[in-house]
C-alpha positions as CSV (number, residue, x, y, z in Angstrom):
1,C,15.9,3.8,15.1
2,Y,14.4,3.1,11.6
3,C,10.8,3.8,12.3
4,L,8.1,2.2,10.1
5,T,5.5,4.2,11.9
6,P,4.6,5.1,15.5
7,T,2.7,2.1,16.9
8,R,-0.4,2.1,14.7
9,Y,-3.0,0.7,17.1
10,L,-1.9,3.3,19.7
11,W,-1.8,6.4,17.6
12,S,-2.9,6.9,13.9
13,G,-4.9,3.7,13.9
14,Y,-6.3,3.9,17.4
15,E,-10.0,4.5,16.5
16,E,-9.9,1.9,13.7
17,Y,-8.4,-0.6,16.2
18,L,-11.2,-0.1,18.6
19,R,-13.8,-0.5,15.9
20,N,-12.2,-3.6,14.4
21,P,-10.1,-5.4,17.1
22,P,-8.1,-8.5,16.2
23,R,-10.3,-11.6,15.8
24,R,-8.7,-13.3,18.8
25,L,-9.9,-10.4,21.0
26,S,-13.2,-9.4,19.4
27,W,-15.2,-11.9,21.3
28,I,-14.5,-10.2,24.7
29,P,-17.6,-8.4,25.9
30,L,-17.3,-4.6,26.0
31,Y,-13.8,-4.9,24.6
32,K,-13.7,-1.3,23.4
33,Y,-14.2,0.0,27.0
34,I,-12.1,-2.6,28.7
35,S,-9.1,-1.9,26.4
36,K,-9.0,1.9,26.7
37,P,-7.2,2.1,30.0
38,F,-4.6,-0.5,28.9
39,L,-4.0,1.3,25.6
40,S,-3.6,4.7,27.4
41,Y,-1.0,3.2,29.7
42,T,0.8,1.6,26.7
43,K,0.8,4.9,24.9
44,Y,2.5,6.6,27.8
45,W,5.3,4.1,27.8
46,D,5.5,4.0,24.0
47,K,6.2,7.7,24.0
48,I,8.8,7.4,26.7
49,A,10.6,4.6,24.7
50,A,10.5,6.9,21.6
51,Q,12.8,9.4,23.4
52,R,15.6,6.9,23.8
53,P,17.1,6.6,20.2
54,D,19.8,9.2,19.3
55,I,18.5,9.4,15.7
56,I,15.1,8.5,14.3
57,I,14.7,7.7,10.6
58,A,11.3,7.7,9.1
59,I,10.3,5.6,6.0
60,S,8.2,8.4,4.5
61,T,7.2,12.0,4.9
62,E,3.9,10.9,6.4
63,V,5.7,8.9,9.0
64,R,8.0,11.8,9.8
65,N,4.9,13.9,10.4
66,R,3.5,11.3,12.8
67,I,6.7,11.0,14.7
68,K,6.6,14.8,15.2
69,K,3.0,14.7,16.2
70,Y,2.9,11.7,18.5
71,Y,6.5,11.5,19.8
72,E,7.5,15.1,19.5
73,R,10.8,14.1,17.9
74,N,12.4,15.3,14.7
75,S,13.4,12.7,12.1
76,E,14.9,12.3,8.7
77,V,13.3,10.4,5.8
78,I,15.0,7.5,4.1
79,Y,12.7,5.5,1.8
80,P,12.7,1.7,2.2
81,P,14.5,-0.3,-0.5
82,G,12.6,-2.1,-3.2
83,D,13.8,-4.9,-5.4
84,T,12.8,-2.9,-8.5
85,K,15.1,-4.7,-10.9
86,K,13.2,-8.0,-10.8
87,Y,10.1,-6.1,-12.2
88,E,12.0,-5.0,-15.3
89,I,13.2,-8.4,-16.3
90,R,10.6,-9.8,-18.7
91,D,8.5,-8.4,-21.5
92,K,6.2,-11.3,-22.3
93,R,3.0,-10.8,-20.3
94,Y,2.4,-14.3,-18.9
95,E,5.8,-16.0,-19.2
96,K,6.2,-18.7,-16.6
97,M,2.8,-18.1,-15.2
98,K,0.4,-20.9,-14.1
99,P,-1.8,-22.0,-17.0
100,S,-4.9,-20.8,-15.2
101,Y,-3.6,-17.3,-15.2
102,N,-3.8,-17.2,-19.0
103,L,-7.5,-17.0,-18.6
104,L,-7.2,-13.4,-17.4
105,P,-8.8,-10.8,-19.6
106,T,-6.5,-8.5,-21.6
107,S,-7.7,-5.5,-19.7
108,Y,-7.8,-5.5,-15.9
109,Y,-7.0,-3.4,-12.8
110,L,-4.8,-4.9,-10.1
111,I,-4.6,-4.8,-6.3
112,V,-1.7,-6.5,-4.4
113,S,-2.5,-6.3,-0.7
114,R,-3.1,-8.1,2.5
115,L,-6.9,-8.5,2.8
116,I,-7.5,-6.7,6.1
117,P,-9.9,-3.8,6.8
118,Y,-7.7,-0.7,6.6
119,K,-6.5,-1.8,3.1
120,K,-10.0,-0.8,1.7
121,V,-10.0,-3.5,-0.9
122,D,-13.8,-3.4,-0.9
123,L,-13.7,0.2,-2.0
124,A,-11.9,-0.8,-5.2
125,I,-14.2,-3.7,-5.8
126,D,-17.3,-1.5,-5.5
127,A,-15.8,1.0,-7.9
128,C,-14.8,-1.5,-10.5
129,N,-18.2,-3.3,-10.2
130,E,-20.0,-0.1,-11.0
131,L,-17.8,0.6,-14.0
132,G,-17.9,-3.0,-15.2
133,E,-14.1,-3.2,-15.0
134,T,-12.2,-6.4,-14.2
135,L,-10.3,-6.3,-10.9
136,V,-7.6,-8.8,-10.1
137,I,-6.9,-9.1,-6.4
138,V,-3.6,-10.7,-5.2
139,G,-3.2,-11.5,-1.5
140,I,-4.6,-13.2,1.6
141,G,-5.7,-12.1,5.0
142,S,-8.4,-12.0,7.7
143,E,-11.0,-10.4,5.3
144,E,-10.4,-13.0,2.5
145,N,-13.4,-15.2,3.2
146,K,-15.7,-12.3,3.9
147,L,-14.8,-10.5,0.7
148,K,-15.1,-13.7,-1.4
149,S,-18.6,-14.3,0.1
150,M,-19.7,-10.8,-0.5
151,Y,-18.6,-10.7,-4.1
152,K,-18.9,-14.4,-5.1
153,F,-21.4,-13.6,-7.9
154,E,-19.3,-10.9,-9.5
155,K,-17.6,-12.4,-12.5
156,N,-15.3,-9.4,-13.0
157,I,-13.8,-9.7,-9.5
158,L,-10.9,-12.3,-9.5
159,F,-9.3,-13.4,-6.2
160,M,-5.9,-14.9,-6.9
161,G,-4.8,-15.6,-3.4
162,F,-1.1,-15.9,-2.9
163,V,0.9,-15.5,-6.1
164,P,4.7,-16.3,-6.3
165,D,7.1,-13.5,-7.3
166,E,7.7,-14.8,-10.8
167,A,4.0,-14.7,-11.6
168,L,3.4,-11.4,-9.8
169,V,5.9,-9.7,-12.1
170,D,3.7,-10.5,-15.0
171,L,0.4,-9.6,-13.3
172,Y,2.0,-6.1,-12.6
173,K,3.1,-5.8,-16.3
174,G,-0.2,-6.9,-17.7
175,A,-2.4,-4.5,-15.6
176,K,-4.1,-1.5,-17.0
177,A,-3.4,0.3,-13.7
178,F,-2.5,-0.6,-10.1
179,I,-5.2,0.6,-7.6
180,H,-3.9,1.7,-4.2
181,P,-7.0,2.6,-2.1
182,Q,-5.5,2.6,1.4
183,E,-3.5,5.0,3.4
184,E,0.0,3.4,3.8
185,D,3.0,4.3,5.9
186,F,5.0,3.9,2.6
187,G,3.5,1.4,0.2
188,I,6.1,-0.6,-1.6
189,T,3.6,-2.2,-4.0
190,S,3.0,1.1,-5.8
191,V,6.7,1.3,-6.4
192,E,6.8,-2.3,-7.7
193,A,3.9,-1.5,-10.1
194,Q,5.8,1.5,-11.5
195,A,9.0,-0.6,-11.9
196,A,6.9,-2.9,-14.1
197,G,5.7,0.1,-16.2
198,T,2.2,0.2,-14.7
199,P,0.7,3.5,-13.5
200,V,-1.0,3.9,-10.1
201,I,-4.4,5.2,-9.0
202,A,-3.8,6.0,-5.4
203,F,-5.6,7.6,-2.4
204,K,-4.0,11.0,-1.9
205,K,-2.6,10.4,1.6
206,G,0.3,8.7,3.3
207,G,3.2,7.2,1.6
208,A,1.7,7.4,-1.9
209,L,2.5,11.1,-1.9
210,D,6.2,10.2,-1.9
211,T,6.0,7.4,-4.4
212,V,3.5,8.6,-7.1
213,I,3.9,11.7,-9.3
214,D,0.4,13.0,-10.1
215,G,-0.2,13.0,-13.8
216,K,3.2,11.5,-14.6
217,T,3.3,8.1,-12.9
218,G,-0.3,7.9,-11.8
219,I,-3.2,9.9,-10.4
220,F,-4.7,10.5,-7.0
221,F,-8.2,10.5,-5.7
222,E,-9.1,12.8,-2.8
223,S,-11.4,10.7,-0.5
224,Q,-11.9,7.0,0.3
225,T,-15.3,6.8,-1.3
226,K,-16.6,4.8,-4.2
227,E,-17.5,8.0,-6.1
228,S,-14.1,9.5,-5.7
229,L,-12.3,6.4,-7.0
230,I,-14.8,6.0,-9.8
231,N,-14.0,9.6,-10.9
232,A,-10.3,8.9,-10.8
233,I,-10.6,5.7,-12.9
234,K,-12.6,7.7,-15.5
235,R,-9.9,10.4,-15.5
236,F,-7.2,7.8,-15.8
237,D,-8.9,6.3,-18.9
238,K,-8.4,9.7,-20.7
239,L,-4.7,9.9,-19.9
240,K,-1.5,8.4,-21.4
241,F,1.6,7.5,-19.4
242,N,5.2,7.0,-20.5
243,K,6.5,3.7,-19.2
244,D,10.1,5.1,-19.1
245,D,8.8,7.8,-16.7
246,L,7.3,5.1,-14.5
247,I,10.4,2.9,-14.5
248,Q,12.7,5.9,-13.9
249,N,10.6,7.0,-10.9
250,A,10.8,3.5,-9.4
251,K,14.6,3.6,-9.6
252,G,14.5,6.3,-6.9
253,F,13.7,3.5,-4.4
254,T,16.4,1.0,-5.1
255,K,18.5,-0.9,-2.6
256,E,21.6,1.0,-3.7
257,R,19.9,4.3,-3.0
258,F,18.9,3.1,0.4
259,K,22.4,2.0,1.3
260,N,24.0,5.2,0.1
261,E,21.5,7.5,1.9
262,F,21.8,5.5,5.1
263,L,25.6,5.6,5.1
264,D,25.6,9.3,4.3
265,L,23.3,9.9,7.4
266,L,25.6,7.9,9.6
267,N,28.6,9.8,8.4
268,R,26.9,13.1,9.2
269,K,25.4,12.1,12.6
270,V,27.9,9.8,14.2
């Protein structure tokens, strides 16, 4: 079993799920109380099902810890593969981008994410607003309209919606830093940013602990608060990063590495 994470809404994201249920269910009166017995029953069977695989492979150290905590199983970590090569292709910042993208300022921070509650995009927006920094947001999701409405008068917050890969490469390359405010199971976007030579400002939890080298390919902030992120951005402004270090770190998450580690595990276990 290649485990992305123990079922989030049953385990690590249980309380968040009760607070923010899917929109299709949120209209149900007393949903939080009605759903608890069903979720408890589902957790019971989820844990039973987790005992069936002969081998469990986790996508990150954080997921390995969750597997041990919730399923009481040992597992090995093999990081997911990233297509890092495509982020090293071009040097021109806006080559092949849509003309409207050329209106971007020369200095901006970047988020690439689904716009859903646990991604904490609003945290990055509030921090950049207070500092007067431009934040470019790539992605769509259930929170898109809400966020656009909340920040529609903020000229430094740019919602790009869906961006095709060839343009995304250049947005990564042109960014001052990539902001990663959420706790992820792994977080491939932070790897993509580093492959493009862009450092990462990440919340110090989850998969980012495996993908970001503090002080070398990015920096961490300790808590998911506006103040903590603001302090991290201020610290970041005083640091310098070597693009070769960033690109080299991203090469540790290639498709070739994934294939080799997977085959090695099969040879050892089967």
